[in-house]
C-alpha positions in Angstrom: -39.0 -23.1 4.5 -39.1 -26.1 6.8 -42.5 -27.1 5.5 -41.4 -27.1 1.8 -38.2 -28.9 2.9 -40.1 -31.6 4.7 -42.7 -32.2 2.0 -40.0 -32.4 -0.7 -38.0 -34.9 1.4 -41.1 -37.0 1.9 -41.8 -36.8 -1.8 -38.3 -38.0 -2.7 -38.8 -40.9 -0.2 -42.1 -41.9 -1.9 -44.2 -40.9 1.1 -46.4 -38.3 -0.6 -49.4 -38.9 -2.9 -48.5 -38.0 -6.5 -51.3 -37.7 -9.1 -50.0 -40.0 -11.9 -51.7 -38.2 -14.8 -50.5 -34.8 -13.7 -46.9 -35.1 -14.9 -46.4 -32.5 -17.6 -43.3 -31.0 -19.2 -42.5 -27.7 -20.9 -39.1 -26.6 -22.2 -37.0 -28.2 -19.6 -39.4 -27.9 -16.6 -41.2 -30.9 -15.2 -44.4 -30.2 -13.2 -46.6 -32.6 -11.3 -49.4 -32.3 -8.7 -49.0 -33.8 -5.2 -51.1 -34.0 -2.1 -49.5 -33.5 1.3 -51.2 -33.0 4.7 -54.6 -32.8 3.0 -53.5 -30.1 0.6 -52.6 -30.1 -3.1 -49.5 -28.5 -4.5 -47.6 -28.3 -7.7 -44.0 -29.5 -7.7 -41.6 -28.1 -10.4 -38.1 -29.3 -11.2 -35.6 -28.6 -13.9 -35.0 -25.2 -15.4 -36.4 -22.7 -17.8 -39.2 -20.1 -18.1 -42.0 -22.2 -16.5 -39.8 -23.0 -13.5 -38.9 -19.4 -13.0 -42.4 -18.1 -13.4 -44.1 -20.4 -10.9 -44.2 -18.9 -7.5 -43.2 -21.2 -4.7 -40.6 -22.2 -2.1 -37.5 -24.0 -3.2 -35.8 -26.8 -1.4 -33.2 -29.3 -2.8 -33.5 -27.7 -6.3 -37.3 -28.3 -6.4 -40.0 -25.7 -6.1 -43.2 -26.4 -4.1 -46.0 -24.2 -5.4 -49.5 -23.4 -4.0 -52.5 -23.9 -6.4 -52.9 -20.1 -6.5 -54.6 -18.0 -9.1 -51.2 -16.6 -10.2 -49.8 -20.0 -10.7 -52.9 -21.0 -12.7 -52.2 -18.2 -15.1 -48.6 -19.4 -15.4 -49.9 -22.9 -16.3 -52.3 -21.3 -18.8 -49.3 -19.8 -20.7 -47.3 -23.0 -20.9 -50.1 -25.6 -21.3 -52.9 -24.5 -23.6 -55.1 -27.4 -22.6 -55.6 -25.7 -19.2 -57.2 -22.6 -20.9 -61.0 -22.8 -21.3 -62.3 -22.8 -24.8 -65.5 -22.4 -26.8 -66.9 -25.5 -28.5 -69.4 -24.3 -31.1 -72.7 -25.9 -32.1 -71.8 -29.3 -33.6 -71.0 -31.4 -30.6 -72.8 -32.4 -27.4 -71.7 -30.4 -24.3 -72.5 -30.9 -20.6 -72.4 -28.1 -18.0 -70.9 -29.6 -14.8 -71.1 -26.7 -12.4 -68.9 -27.3 -9.4 -70.0 -25.3 -6.4 -67.3 -26.7 -4.1 -64.3 -26.4 -6.5 -63.4 -30.1 -5.9 -65.6 -32.0 -8.3 -63.5 -31.3 -11.4 -61.3 -34.5 -11.3 -64.4 -36.7 -11.0 -66.1 -34.8 -13.8 -63.1 -35.2 -16.0 -62.9 -38.9 -15.3 -66.6 -39.2 -16.2 -66.3 -37.5 -19.7 -62.9 -38.9 -20.6 -63.2 -41.0 -23.7 -66.8 -40.0 -24.4 -68.1 -38.0 -27.3 -69.0 -34.9 -25.2 -67.2 -31.8 -24.1 -67.4 -30.6 -20.5 -68.1 -27.1 -19.4 -66.2 -27.5 -16.1 -66.3 -23.9 -14.9 -70.0 -22.9 -14.6 -71.4 -20.7 -11.9 -74.1 -18.1 -11.6 -73.6 -14.9 -9.7 -76.3 -16.3 -7.2 -74.2 -19.4 -6.6 -71.0 -17.3 -6.1 -72.9 -15.2 -3.5 -74.2 -18.3 -1.7 -70.8 -20.1 -1.7 -68.5 -17.1 -1.1 -66.4 -17.7 -4.2 -65.5 -15.6 -7.2 -65.1 -16.2 -10.9 -61.3 -16.4 -10.8 -61.5 -19.3 -8.3 -64.1 -21.1 -10.5 -61.7 -21.2 -13.5 -58.7 -21.9 -11.2 -60.5 -25.1 -9.9 -61.3 -26.3 -13.4 -57.8 -25.6 -14.8 -56.1 -27.4 -11.9 -58.6 -30.4 -12.3 -57.6 -30.9 -16.0 -53.9 -30.5 -15.1 -54.3 -33.1 -12.3 -56.1 -35.5 -14.7 -53.9 -34.8 -17.7 -57.1 -34.1 -19.7 -56.1 -32.4 -22.9 -59.4 -32.5 -24.8 -60.5 -29.1 -23.7 -63.1 -27.7 -21.3 -65.4 -24.7 -21.3 -66.2 -21.9 -18.8 -69.8 -20.6 -18.6 -70.8 -17.4 -16.9 -74.1 -18.8 -16.0 -77.5 -17.0 -15.9 -75.9 -13.5 -16.1 -78.3 -10.6 -16.3 -76.2 -7.5 -15.7 -73.7 -5.9 -18.1 -71.0 -5.5 -15.5 -71.2 -9.3 -14.7 -71.0 -10.1 -18.4 -68.0 -7.8 -18.9 -66.3 -9.3 -15.8 -66.8 -12.9 -17.0 -65.5 -12.2 -20.5 -62.5 -10.2 -19.1 -61.6 -13.3 -17.0 -61.6 -15.6 -20.1 -65.0 -17.2 -19.8 -65.8 -19.0 -23.1 -69.5 -19.3 -22.8 -72.1 -16.8 -21.7 -75.6 -17.7 -20.6 -77.8 -14.7 -20.9 -80.7 -14.8 -18.5 -83.5 -12.7 -20.0 -86.0 -13.3 -17.2 -86.1 -9.6 -16.2 -87.0 -8.6 -19.8 -89.7 -11.2 -20.3 -93.2 -9.9 -19.5 -94.8 -12.6 -17.4 -97.9 -10.5 -16.8 -98.6 -10.5 -20.5 -98.2 -14.2 -20.6 -101.1 -14.5 -18.0 -103.3 -11.7 -19.2 -106.7 -12.1 -20.8 -107.2 -11.6 -24.5 -108.8 -8.2 -24.4 -106.0 -6.9 -22.1 -103.4 -8.3 -24.5 -105.1 -6.6 -27.5 -105.2 -3.3 -25.6 -101.5 -3.4 -24.6 -100.5 -4.6 -28.1 -102.2 -1.6 -29.7 -100.2 0.8 -27.5 -96.9 -0.5 -29.0 -95.3 1.8 -31.7 -96.7 1.2 -35.1 -93.2 0.3 -36.5 -93.0 -2.6 -34.0 -96.4 -3.9 -34.9 -95.9 -3.7 -38.6 -92.5 -5.4 -38.4 -94.0 -8.4 -36.6 -97.3 -8.5 -38.5 -95.5 -8.5 -41.9 -93.3 -11.4 -40.8 -95.7 -13.6 -38.9 -99.4 -12.7 -38.9 -101.6 -15.5 -40.3 -98.5 -17.2 -41.6 -97.6 -20.9 -41.1 -94.0 -22.1 -40.9 -92.9 -25.7 -41.6 -90.3 -26.8 -39.1 -89.4 -30.4 -40.0 -92.7 -32.3 -39.8 -94.2 -29.6 -37.6 -96.3 -26.6 -38.6 -96.2 -23.4 -36.5 -99.0 -20.9 -37.1 -99.4 -17.4 -35.8 -102.9 -16.1 -35.6 -103.5 -12.6 -34.3 -104.1 -13.6 -30.7 -101.0 -15.7 -30.5 -98.8 -13.1 -32.2 -99.9 -10.2 -30.1 -99.2 -12.2 -26.9 -95.8 -13.4 -28.1 -94.7 -9.9 -29.0 -95.7 -8.5 -25.7 -94.0 -11.3 -23.7 -90.7 -11.4 -25.6 -90.1 -8.1 -27.5 -88.0 -6.5 -24.8 -86.1 -9.7 -24.2 -85.3 -10.0 -27.9 -83.9 -6.5 -28.0 -81.8 -7.2 -24.9 -80.4 -10.4 -26.6 -79.4 -8.5 -29.7 -77.9 -5.6 -27.7 -75.7 -7.9 -25.6 -74.6 -9.9 -28.6 -73.6 -6.9 -30.6 -71.9 -5.1 -27.7 -70.1 -8.0 -26.0 -70.0 -11.2 -28.0 -69.3 -9.8 -31.5 -66.5 -7.6 -30.1 -64.9 -10.2 -27.8 -62.1 -10.9 -30.3 -62.4 -14.7 -29.7 -65.1 -17.4 -30.0 -67.7 -17.3 -27.3 -70.5 -19.8 -27.0 -73.6 -17.5 -26.5 -76.6 -19.2 -24.8 -80.0 -17.6 -24.5 -82.0 -18.6 -21.5 -85.7 -17.9 -21.6 -86.5 -20.7 -19.1 -86.6 -18.7 -15.8 -90.3 -18.0 -16.3 -93.6 -19.2 -14.7 -95.2 -20.3 -18.0 -93.8 -22.9 -20.4 -92.3 -21.6 -23.6 -94.7 -22.6 -26.4 -92.9 -23.9 -29.4 -94.3 -21.0 -31.4 -92.8 -18.5 -29.0 -89.4 -20.3 -29.2 -89.7 -20.1 -33.0 -90.4 -16.3 -33.0 -87.5 -15.5 -30.6 -85.1 -17.6 -32.7 -86.4 -16.2 -36.0 -85.9 -12.6 -34.8 -82.3 -13.3 -33.6 -81.3 -15.0 -36.8 -82.9 -12.1 -38.7 -80.4 -9.8 -36.9 -77.4 -12.2 -37.5 -77.1 -13.1 -33.9 -75.1 -16.3 -33.8 -76.3 -18.3 -30.8 -74.8 -21.5 -29.4 -77.9 -22.7 -27.7 -81.4 -21.8 -26.5 -83.0 -22.9 -23.2 -86.8 -22.8 -23.4 -88.9 -23.4 -20.4 -90.2 -26.9 -21.0 -93.7 -28.2 -20.1 -93.8 -29.9 -16.6 -91.3 -29.2 -13.9 -87.5 -29.3 -14.0 -86.9 -28.9 -10.2 -83.5 -29.0 -8.7 -81.9 -32.4 -8.0 -84.9 -34.6 -8.7 -86.4 -36.3 -11.8 -88.8 -34.7 -14.2 -92.3 -34.0 -12.8 -95.1 -34.0 -15.4 -96.7 -35.7 -18.4 -93.8 -37.4 -20.3 -95.9 -37.9 -23.4 -96.7 -34.2 -23.6 -93.1 -33.4 -22.9 -92.0 -35.6 -25.8 -94.5 -33.9 -28.2 -93.2 -30.4 -27.3 -89.5 -31.5 -27.2 -89.8 -32.8 -30.7 -90.9 -29.3 -31.9 -88.3 -27.4 -29.8 -85.5 -29.7 -31.1 -86.7 -29.2 -34.7 -86.6 -25.4 -34.2 -83.1 -25.5 -32.9 -82.1 -27.7 -35.8 -83.7 -25.4 -38.4 -81.8 -22.4 -37.0 -78.6 -24.4 -36.4 -78.1 -24.0 -32.7 -78.4 -26.5 -29.8 -81.2 -27.1 -27.5 -80.2 -26.5 -23.9 -81.8 -28.2 -20.9 -81.4 -26.3 -17.6 -81.8 -27.8 -14.1 -80.9 -30.9 -16.2 -79.4 -33.0 -13.4 -81.2 -36.2 -12.4 -83.9 -36.0 -15.1 -83.4 -39.7 -15.8 -86.9 -40.3 -17.2 -86.5 -37.8 -20.1 -82.8 -38.1 -20.9 -83.3 -40.7 -23.6 -85.8 -38.5 -25.3 -83.5 -35.5 -25.2 -80.7 -37.5 -26.8 -83.0 -38.9 -29.5 -84.8 -35.7 -30.6 -81.6 -33.6 -30.6 -79.7 -36.3 -32.5 -77.1 -36.1 -29.8 -76.5 -32.4 -30.3 -77.5 -30.8 -27.0 -76.3 -28.8 -24.0 -77.4 -30.2 -20.6 -76.7 -28.2 -17.4 -76.1 -29.7 -14.0 -74.9 -27.9 -10.9 -76.2 -29.1 -7.5 -76.1 -32.8 -8.1 -72.3 -33.1 -7.5 -72.9 -31.2 -4.2 -75.5 -33.9 -3.3 -73.0 -36.7 -4.2 -70.5 -34.9 -1.8 -73.2 -34.9 0.9 -73.7 -38.6 0.3 -70.0 -39.3 0.9 -70.3 -37.3 4.2 -73.4 -39.3 5.2 -71.5 -42.5 4.6 -68.2 -41.6 6.2 -68.9 -38.9 8.8 -72.4 -39.5 10.1 -72.0 -37.0 13.0 -71.3 -34.2 10.6 -74.1 -35.3 8.3 -76.6 -35.2 11.2 -75.6 -31.7 12.2 -75.9 -30.5 8.6 -79.3 -32.1 8.1 -80.7 -30.6 11.3 -79.4 -27.2 10.4 -80.9 -27.5 6.9 -84.3 -28.3 8.4 -84.1 -25.3 10.7 -83.1 -22.9 7.8 -85.0 -24.4 4.9 -87.5 -21.5 4.6 -84.6 -19.0 4.1 -83.3 -21.1 1.2 -86.7 -21.1 -0.6 -86.1 -17.4 -1.4 -83.6 -18.6 -4.0 -85.1 -21.8 -5.4 -88.5 -23.0 -6.4 -89.1 -26.5 -5.0 -92.2 -28.4 -3.9 -90.5 -30.1 -1.0 -92.6 -31.6 1.8 -90.5 -31.7 4.9 -93.0 -34.0 6.5 -92.0 -36.8 4.1 -88.4 -36.7 5.5 -87.9 -39.4 8.2 -86.8 -37.8 11.5 -83.1 -38.1 12.1 -83.6 -39.8 15.5 -85.3 -42.7 13.7 -82.5 -43.3 11.2 -79.4 -45.3 12.0 -75.9 -44.2 10.8 -75.9 -47.0 8.2 -79.1 -45.7 6.8 -78.1 -42.0 6.5 -76.9 -42.2 2.9 -80.4 -43.3 1.8 -81.7 -39.8 2.5 -79.9 -38.9 -0.8 -82.2 -41.4 -2.6 -85.4 -39.5 -1.6 -86.7 -36.4 -3.4 -87.7 -34.4 -0.3 -84.4 -34.9 1.5 -82.4 -34.3 -1.7 -84.1 -30.9 -2.1 -83.7 -30.1 1.6 -79.9 -30.4 1.2 -79.7 -29.2 -2.4 -81.1 -25.7 -1.8 -79.5 -25.0 1.6 -75.9 -25.5 0.4 -75.1 -21.8 0.7 -76.4 -21.5 4.3 -74.5 -24.7 5.3 -71.2 -23.6 3.7 -71.3 -20.1 5.1 -72.6 -21.0 8.6 -70.3 -19.7 11.4 -69.8 -20.5 15.1 -69.8 -17.7 17.6 -66.1 -17.4 17.4 -66.3 -16.8 13.6 -65.0 -20.2 12.6 -67.0 -22.4 10.2 -69.8 -24.5 11.6 -69.5 -27.2 8.8 -67.4 -26.0 5.9 -63.9 -26.9 7.1 -64.9 -30.4 8.4 -66.9 -31.0 5.2 -63.9 -30.2 3.0 -61.6 -32.2 5.2 -63.9 -35.2 5.0 -64.1 -35.0 1.2 -60.3 -34.6 0.9 -59.8 -37.8 3.0 -62.4 -39.5 0.7 -61.2 -38.0 -2.5 -61.3 -41.3 -4.5 -64.7 -42.2 -3.1 -66.0 -38.9 -4.3 -64.5 -39.3 -7.8 -66.1 -42.8 -8.0 -69.5 -41.4 -6.9 -69.4 -38.8 -9.7 -68.3 -41.3 -12.3 -71.3 -43.4 -11.4 -73.8 -40.6 -11.0 -72.9 -38.3 -13.9 -72.0 -41.4 -16.0 -75.6 -42.5 -15.6 -76.7 -39.2 -17.1 -74.4 -39.6 -20.1 -75.5 -43.2 -20.6 -79.2 -42.3 -20.7 -78.5 -39.3 -23.0 -76.9 -41.8 -25.4 -73.4 -40.3 -25.3 -71.0 -42.9 -26.7 
């Protein structure tokens, strides 16, 4: 077509941006990534299977190819480093969920040369619903990012916070290499809050076989976990069994049905953090001990830590108490051989050094929304009009977003837009309340439509970031790099 012809002519004349690390070769076909008119393409030349399999338009013996799902699968066949992989339990990993599908290159630049593996494709079903994406696109974006950056060290793909069997099956069918099982619907929060007599009454209604199993293993016993002692008296054991018994059965069921039968390595993470009450170290021990007793091989466990791990802001709570409990949680993970996982991990700068120290550098930390906030910061710096419209819309729709996220945002702390000059707009991203305002409204902002059905913000937002691609990469290197530095990642 004329378009392919004109782009390829401009490429030959050196007038099109070429990503220097994206030049790869396979059996006589050379492929590289370029950017023309604000869009990225693959350009293939030469001959052979790879050239023939890529779908695209030919001009002057060169093929111009869209970054489509089909073409990603072609790259996967010829370049194994573009296929997600499992990493196992011995190394540090960081989840870098990318809601926009454009943060991958900056993420890769941040982890390159460091002793940590990136889980570049990481989304929950909730995030997909809020951004209007699907799981194929999530891996596509990650695969094209490692191709663009020539990053051959491997990346993972995490089906994050999955609760339903059909979602688990879908993620595994699409090649996800990590599964985070969200057990919040099987955890009995009422039992966690109930009085002792109520707990005793409900416990005695359980089948005798269940009670005798737990009592034989734990009642009045003390377990040494490193320097820590974990003791189960009757009251503690009864409550733990009521709160976690169904969740443990669910974990074992999903492991045996899906993970064991996957025919490949899958990093299996257990999430017991989506609860109202912190996970006592003893409860963590009981859950882990039951899983190991059933030969469930887990990659990591995410307890609900003391204090608050809210989205996009630092840790809220007593750091000394957090350290005392973290020490025991880390020792439990060590005893059973898996990694401790820290969810809502972004921006928890005051506790990262502790996490790195107590886990001896063997951890999984999850981040997701913080790279969206760095994107918003770029918009505030470079397109102040768009930022102002987004900020105003977020204020008007904040209540809707709190249905999905627990935050303690006080909108009264946010300076009125009218009082803030264009130069000062990026400073909103340094303040907790404004960060959370924009953090949790991302879905509403990305999906907002004008009366004629066109996007209110999305297209202009992506266009701005495409124009400022290198600024965005630099922002991520700095921001995520600060996380890794504090975690002690060499």
